[in-house]
C-alpha positions in Angstrom: 60.9 113.9 -23.7 58.4 115.2 -21.3 58.7 118.8 -20.2 57.5 119.2 -16.6 55.8 122.3 -15.3 59.1 123.4 -13.6 60.8 123.4 -17.0 62.8 120.2 -16.3 62.7 117.3 -18.8 62.1 113.7 -18.1 62.0 110.6 -20.2 58.5 109.1 -20.7 57.7 106.3 -18.4 56.4 102.9 -19.6 54.1 100.6 -17.6 56.0 97.8 -16.1 56.2 94.6 -18.3 54.0 91.8 -17.1 55.6 88.9 -15.4 55.5 85.6 -17.2 51.9 84.3 -17.2 50.3 87.6 -16.4 47.9 89.0 -18.9 48.8 92.3 -20.6 46.0 95.0 -20.8 44.2 94.8 -24.1 44.7 97.4 -26.7 41.6 98.2 -28.6 41.7 99.0 -32.3 38.6 99.8 -34.4 38.6 99.3 -38.2 35.9 99.8 -40.8 35.8 97.6 -43.9 33.4 98.5 -46.7 31.5 96.0 -48.7 29.6 96.9 -51.9 27.3 94.6 -53.8 26.1 95.3 -57.3 23.3 93.0 -58.4 21.9 92.6 -61.9 18.8 90.5 -62.7 18.3 89.5 -66.3 15.6 87.0 -67.1 16.3 83.9 -65.0 19.9 84.9 -64.0 21.1 87.1 -61.2 24.7 88.3 -61.3 26.5 90.0 -58.5 29.8 91.9 -58.3 31.1 92.2 -54.7 33.9 94.5 -53.7 35.4 94.4 -50.2 37.7 97.3 -49.2 39.6 95.7 -46.3 41.5 98.7 -45.0 43.3 99.4 -48.2 43.4 95.8 -49.7 40.5 95.5 -52.1 39.1 92.1 -53.0 36.6 91.5 -55.9 34.2 88.6 -56.5 31.7 87.8 -59.2 29.0 85.2 -58.8 25.7 84.3 -60.3 22.6 82.2 -59.8 20.2 80.8 -62.4 16.6 79.8 -61.8 15.7 76.3 -62.7 13.1 76.5 -65.5 10.8 74.2 -63.5 10.8 76.5 -60.5 8.4 79.5 -60.1 10.1 82.9 -60.5 11.5 84.2 -57.2 14.0 87.0 -57.7 14.8 87.2 -54.0 16.0 83.6 -54.0 18.4 84.4 -56.9 19.7 87.4 -55.1 20.4 85.3 -52.0 22.2 82.5 -53.9 24.3 84.9 -56.0 25.3 87.1 -53.0 25.9 84.1 -50.8 28.3 82.7 -53.5 30.1 86.0 -53.8 30.5 86.3 -50.0 31.8 82.7 -49.8 34.4 83.5 -52.5 35.5 86.7 -50.6 35.8 84.6 -47.4 38.0 82.1 -49.2 40.2 85.0 -50.6 40.5 86.4 -47.1 41.6 83.0 -45.7 44.2 82.6 -48.4 45.5 86.1 -47.8 45.7 85.4 -44.0 47.5 82.2 -44.7 50.0 83.9 -47.0 50.7 86.7 -44.5 51.0 84.3 -41.5 53.1 81.5 -43.1 54.4 82.7 -46.5 53.4 81.7 -50.0 54.9 78.2 -49.7 52.4 77.0 -47.1 49.3 77.8 -49.2 
């Protein structure tokens, strides 16, 4: 209920519903998801543990990259491959979760 300045009450009003084919005004929602990456380099191997906090649902991924013994050492390249693999895995997890929520577990 809305209390007017004269003390009377009134029911809140709603904007009129859009007619068929008319576009509804957009409702804006902002969300923050947090991604943490923990990298460990040991000799020729880079391991990464990725954690995505997707608004309460937390996803984890572990990945690694290993240098070919014939290649020159380039730790940044190992970081890029390991993190890339972890992010791809997180992406696949998000797509599976979206499919489950949209269609149910039988459609996966």
